[in-house]
N, C-alpha and C positions, 0 to 999 in steps of 0.2 A: 697358509697356502689355499685353504678353502675359500677364504675371503677374496683372494685375488681371482679365483675361478668365478666367483659370483659376480664380481665387478666386470670381468671380461664378458660374461654372459649378458649382463645388463647393457653394456655398451653395444653389443651386437643386435639388440632388439630394435626393430624398426618401428618406433612409436611415433605417431603423428604429433607435431607440436600442439595441435588443437586439443588433444586429450591431456597433454601435459599442462596446458593453460587452464583447462577445465578443472582438473584435480587440484592444481596449485592454487587457483583462485578460491575454490571452495574451502580447502583446508586452511589456507592462510587467513581468510576472513573469519572462519569459524574459530580458529586458535586465538586470534587477536581478541575476539569478543569474549571467549571463555576465560582468557587470562585477565583482561582488563576490568570486567564487570565486578569481580570480587573486590578488587582494589578500589573501584569507584564506590562500592557499597560501604567499605570501611571508612573512606574519607567522608562520605555523606553522613554517617553516624557520628564521626568525630566532630565535624563542623556543623552538624544539625541541618544539613541541606535536604530536608524531608518534606513530603506532602502531608499536611495535617488534614485529617478527615473533617468534612463539613456536612451540611444538610444533604447535598446531592451526591456525596461520596458513597461508593459501594464497598469501601473498606473501613475498618474500625481502628486500625493502628497507623502510626506514622510509617511512611515507606519512602525510601530514596527515589528520586525522580530523574536521575541523570543517566539513565540507560542509553539515551540517545547519543551520548558522547562516544560510547563504545561502538554503537552502530555506525556512526559517521566515520570514525577512524578505521574501522574494519573494512568498510566499503572503499574509502579513499586509497588506503594503502594497497589493498588487493587489486583494485582496478588499475592503479598506477603502475604496478609491476606486470600484471598479466594481460591487461587490455591495452596493448601497445598502440593500437590505432585509434583509441577512443579520443585522446587529446588532439590528434591531428584532424579528425573529421568532425568533432563536436566541440568547437572552441567555446570557452566560457562555461562549460558544464561544471567543472570543479569550482569555479568562482561562484556560480549560481547556488550550488548546494552549500557552499561555505557561508554565503550571506544568510541563508535560512538557518544554518547551524548556529551562528552567533545570535541571531534574533531569538531562536528557540531557547538557547542557553540563557540569555538574559531574562526571558519570560519565566523559565523554570527557577531562576535564582531571585529575580527582583520583581517580576510581573511587568509585562510590556502591554501598552494600550493596543486594543484590537486593530485600530487603523494603522499603526506602525507595522504590525505583522502583515497586514494586507499590502502595504507599500512594498515590504520586503519580498512578498510573493510575486507582485507585479514586476518588480525590477529583475528578479531572478528569471522570470518567464521571458521578459524582453531580451535578456542576455542570450537565452537559448534560441529565440526566434531569429534575432539578427546576427548572432554569432555562428549559428549552424544552418540557418535557413529552414529548420524543421518547424512546420506549422500545418494546420488543417487547410487543405486546398479544395476538398470536395466532400460531398455527402454521399457519393456513390449511388445516387438515385433515391435516397431516402427523402420522402415527401416530394419526390419528383425533382429534387435539386441535385445537380451534378457539380459544375464548376462554381467556385465561390470567389468573388472579387477579393483582391489582395488585402485591402484595408479591413474588410469584413472577416477575412481569414485570420488576420492578426488579432483582432478584438475577440473573435470566437476562441482562438487558442488560449489567450489570456484568461478568458472566462472559464474554459474547461480546466485549466490548471488550478485556478482558485477554488472551483467547486470540488474537484477531486481531492486536492490537498486537505481542505477543511472537512470534507466528507470522511476521509480516512482518520483525521484527527477526532471526529465525533464518535467513531466506534471504539476509540481507546478509552472505554469506560469501565471495563472489567478485565480481570486477569486472563491473558491468553487470546483475546479476541482479535486485537489489532495485529499481533504477531501471527496468529493462525491464518487470518484472511490474507495478510501480506505474503505468507509462505505460499499459499495457493496461487495468488496472482503472479508471484515471481516464478513459480514452476511453469505456469502458462507461458510466460515470456521466454523462459529458457527453451521450451519446446518450439515456440514460434520463431525466435531469432536464429536458432540452429537449423531449422527447416529452411529458412530463407538465406542462410549463409552470412548473416550479419554477426560475425563473431565478437566484435568489440562490445556491442550491446548485450550479446549473449553472456559474456564474462561479467558485465555489470549485473545482469539478472541473477547469475550464479552467486556473485558476491553478496547481493541483497538477500538471496535465499539463505545463504550460510549465516550471515549475522543475525537474521531473524530466528533461525533455529537455535543459535547460541543464546540469544536473548530470551527466548521462550523457556529455556532450561531454568533460568533464574526468575523470570516473571511468574512462573507457576510454582516456584519453590515456597515452602512454608517458612523456612528459616532465613533464607537469603533473598527475599523478594525485592524486586526493583521495577519501577515503571520506566517506559521510554520517554515520558514527558513530551512537551512540545518540541524539544530538540529532536527527538526521534521521529515523532509523528509527522512533523513538517518535512524533514529530510526524506524519510521513506515515502511519504505521500507524493512528494515532488518527483522522486526517482521513478516510482510506479507510473505516474502520469507522463513523465518524459518518455518512458518506454512505450506507453500507449500511443502517444502522438507520433513517435518514431514508426511504430507499426502502421498507423494510418497513412503516414507520409509515404512509406514504401509501397503499401497496397494501392495507393493512388497514382504513384509515379512509375510503377514497374508492371511487368506482365505476370503477376502472380496468379491471375485467374480467380482471385477472391473478390467478390462483389459485395460482401456483407460486413466488411471490416468495422464500420462505425457501430453497428448493432451487436456484433460479437463482443465488442468492448463493454457494452452494457451488461451482457451476461457474465463477463469476467469480473467486473466491478459491482456486481449486483448488490451485495450487502451494504457497502458504503452508500451507493446511490439510492437504494430503496429506503434505508434508514434515514438519510437526510431528507428525502422527499416526504416520507411519512411524518417525521417530526415537524417539518416546516408547515405541512398541511394542517396538522392538528393544532398548532399554535395559531395559524391564521383563522381557522374555523372558530377558535375560542377568542378571537379578537385580541390576540397578544402579538407582540413582536416576534417575528420568525427567529430572531437571534436571542430571545429570552431563554435562559436555561431551565430545564425541567427534567422529569423522569419518564419521558414518553418514548425513549429510544427502544429499538427492537430488543436489545439485551435486557432492558428493564421489564419488558413484557414477560420474558421467560423467567426472570427472577421472581416476578409476581406469581408465576405458576409453581414456584417452589424449587426450581432448579438452582444449583449453586453456580459459581463462576465458571468452573471447568466444564460442567455439563452444558451450560448455555453457550460457551464458546465452541464446543464440539458440534452442537446442533447447528449453530449458524454457519460454521465452516462447512459442514456437510451440505447444508442448503446451498451455499455458494458453489460447491463442487457439482451438485445436482444441476444447477442452472448452467454451469459451464459445459457439462456433457450434453444438455439439451441444445444449447447454442451451437456446439460443435456438430452434433448430429444433423441439425437442420441448416448448416452453414451455407448450403448451395441453393436454398430456395430464394425466391425473390425478396429483396431486402425489406420491403414494407410489410410483407407477410411475416418475416422473422421478427420485425419490430412488434407486430401485433401479438405474436406468441409471447414475447418478453412482457408486454403490458398485461396480458391476460394472466400469465403465471405470477407476476409481481403483485397485482391487485388481489388475486386469489389468495396468495400467501399472507398478505397483510390483513385482509378481511377475516380469514380463518383464524389467524393468531389473535386478532382483537376479539373475535366472537368467543373464543375459548377463555380468554382472560375475563371478559364480562360475565360469562356463564359461571366461572369459578367464584368471582366476587359475589354474584347474586346468591350462590349456594352458601357461601360463608355468612352472608347477611341473614339469610333465612334460618341458619343454625343458631 
């Protein structure tokens, strides 16, 4: 009898479908990830689908690399159920991430040539541009540039997708960092898209947040550790970039009153952007190919200072959060001034970190 009274009470509650979709998307995506990852780990050990540590590896034992499979299915299933308008308004989105999923999966299992991964990223981006019309159309006055010609906008959008996808992939070098940064960026987009009433993309952001939280639980585990692999980093990197371009598109074509969108995204993606910029700069100064692998990433600098993986990930995630708060606080100043704030803070961060590392190395040599 009590059960019927409870049901009657629940039916009388006037709960907005928006909140039902939010909770449903989060818990559905999280549950799929938490259930599927242990099974993927067991299969990986049985079939020896593992990452073998090498010279550049930050780990010493074999670790399963197919965490991206759980991330992909968690996001796809959750958004298909709860983001009902996503497929209508954003044609080819699922096709685009599916292409990247299979390319990443092949790379994790068999190793795919870098140029083929690049082609996959370009094709996926083109599907989004011409399927949904979402692209960069303006710089909002940054460098004095407002409207961008159509062809330039298409090429610039492809370039931004490629840069951010691979920048996100590059930070996936230690436990917890890619997941932590992805969680922070996803939280930003949850806030942004619900503030501007874009509920379809808001559900996508929530689903991405949920699968990354579920993945982090195992990525940071000592007994049941798993990596997201290229499958996960490319899919998550693409989705985060898609949400960034969608935010730019809305801020450029609507009356949001926000004039600093392009630079705000630099603050949101600060760790992937600064890490990639720093690594490429160091390689070029040393007359090496910017694509040559090394141990000059930001996380490597903190590891040299004696921090472990978890400590390094927490520090870099906190730095990302700090930049986001700074960008949000100054969001209404003139866009070129905000860009200058970003440049000054970024360079100061990199120089300070490098100075501390060199200072410690010199002390160790003197000892």
